[in-house]
C-alpha positions, 0 to 999 in steps of 0.5 A: 679276097677276104670278103669272098672267103667270108661269103663262102664260109657263110654259104657253107654254114647255111648249107650245113644248117639246112641239111642237118642230120639227125639219127632217130630212135623213135617210139610212138610215145616216151611216156606210157601208162603200162609196159609191154612190147614197143617198137623203136624206128631208127632212120638217119634223116632230116626230120624237120623237112622229111629230107633224104633218108641215108642208107646206114649199116648195121649199128655198132651197138644198141643198149638199154639201162633200166633201174641201174642195169644195162642190157645189150639189145643188138640182137633185136636190130632188124633191117627196114626201109624208111621212106621220106618225101625224098624217097626210101633209104635203109634203116633199122628197128628193134622190138623191145619189151618194157616189163616194169615201171620206171625209165628205160634209157635206150642208146644207139651207137651207129657205124660212122656214115660217110657224107659225100657232100662233106667228104667226112664221116658222121656218127651220132650216138643217140639216146631216147628215154622212155618211161612206164607209169610216171615212176622216175628211175634212170632218166638223168643217168650219166653213161660215160658215152663218148658223146652224150647229152645228160638231161637235167629235166625228164625228157618224157615229162615236158609240156609245151613251153617248158625249157629243156636243159641238158649237159654235153659230156664226152666220156664223163667230162664236160664239153664247154661251148658245144654247138647244138643243133635242134630240130622238130620231128615235123612230120607224122610218123607212120610206124606200120608203113615205115614212113613220114606223113605228107603234111608238116606240123610247122610251116617255117617262116624262113630257112633259119627256123628249120634248124635252130643252132644254140651253144652250151655255156662254159660248163657244157650246159644248154637251155631250149624253150620248147615252142610246140608239142611233139618230138624234138631232137638235140645234136651236140656236134663233134663232141666225141674224142674220135675225130677220124675214120678211114682217113677222113674227118669224123664228127662224133655227135651226141643226140637226145630226143625229148617229147613235149605235150600240150596242157589241156 
């Protein structure tokens, strides 16, 4: 009986990793020479595999921090349909304006999504940091979110081979030994057609490579060496204080996206 329980637990863990969920908050690039109008796409999907796009309700909030000032951008949210290899799903986008140099810390707080296969809700509070003109201002700001990854290196100024380091926090408090899933945005993003491209950037040698699982240390700090250019997502699972929604279990996760570039 004990052996069967271990096998069942192992199979559940493999299934969970293979079906890792990631909320995207996706621009064309994180580092820009000049400001202007940009669009952020927000599908909830499986980015390493161009997997299912989950239908999500209108987010609870969408904000930006720039030079110490926060602004509510929820009125900019627009409903769209995003298409992956498994078909379309309801997503969101927002047109934003980057008016001056410096960092723009965008935070999306979606409504909890009910995952039927897990009989539980998922809420991924997601952060993306964009920069104009290589002038650092706010990228390391701690926002006091219910679930948050605070970067210790600028998420937009990474080169391939850099080690990304972050600290997992919940309402400003460290989360020791947090479990973090890591995935590569493995398919080209067609911003105009609202879809993933057809050709993967990485052919994984085994399923174990699709979603990397790492742990934070006793101080909530984690490190990850970035092996390939492009966008990488980090999701610290179940670190927020809210653990129940509509009478079901809730995983309140912290997500951050970073971008690495090859040196030439």
